C-alpha positions in Angstrom: 19.5 18.9 32.0 16.2 18.3 30.2 17.7 19.7 27.6 20.5 17.2 27.3 18.3 14.4 28.1 16.5 15.3 24.4 19.5 16.1 22.6 20.8 12.5 23.7 17.7 10.8 23.3 17.6 11.8 19.4 21.2 10.9 19.1 20.1 7.5 20.1 17.2 7.2 17.5 19.2 9.0 14.6 22.1 5.9 15.4 19.2 3.6 15.9 19.4 1.2 12.3 17.6 -1.6 13.3 14.7 -2.4 10.4 16.7 -0.6 7.6 17.8 -3.5 5.8 15.2 -4.2 5.4 13.8 -0.9 4.1 16.2 -1.4 1.4 15.0 -5.0 0.4 11.8 -3.9 0.4 12.2 -1.5 -1.9 14.9 -3.3 -4.0 12.2 -6.0 -4.3 9.8 -2.7 -5.7 12.2 -1.3 -8.1 12.8 -5.1 -9.9 8.8 -5.3 -10.0 8.5 -1.7 -11.4 11.6 -2.9 -13.8 10.0 -6.3 -14.9 6.7 -5.2 -15.8 7.8 -2.2 -18.1 10.1 -4.6 -19.8 6.8 -7.6 -20.1 4.1 -6.2 -20.6 2.6 -9.7 -19.7 3.6 -9.7 -16.5 2.5 -6.0 -15.7 -0.7 -7.5 -14.7 0.3 -10.0 -12.4 2.5 -7.3 -10.7 -0.1 -4.8 -10.2 -2.7 -7.7 -8.2 0.1 -8.7 -6.0 1.0 -4.8 -5.2 -3.1 -4.5 -4.9 -3.1 -7.3 -2.9 -0.1 -6.4 -0.6 -2.2 -3.0 -0.4 -5.5 -3.9 1.0 -3.2 -6.3 3.4 -1.4 -3.7 4.9 -4.1 -1.5 5.1 -6.0 -4.2 7.1 -3.2 -4.7 9.4 -2.7 -0.7 9.9 -6.4 -1.3 11.2 
């Protein structure tokens, strides 16, 4: 019985797609930012600053 319950919960977790869209949009935004930095070298400094701020904010939030 316990084994059946474990299988059920693992299947439920695999079907859970909440937050998947948010991750996809974040990855796409990251790819666009990297591409923009590669195409326009003047923008790469600004992008680097933004990513540093986001990283430090996430580090503080993770705490």
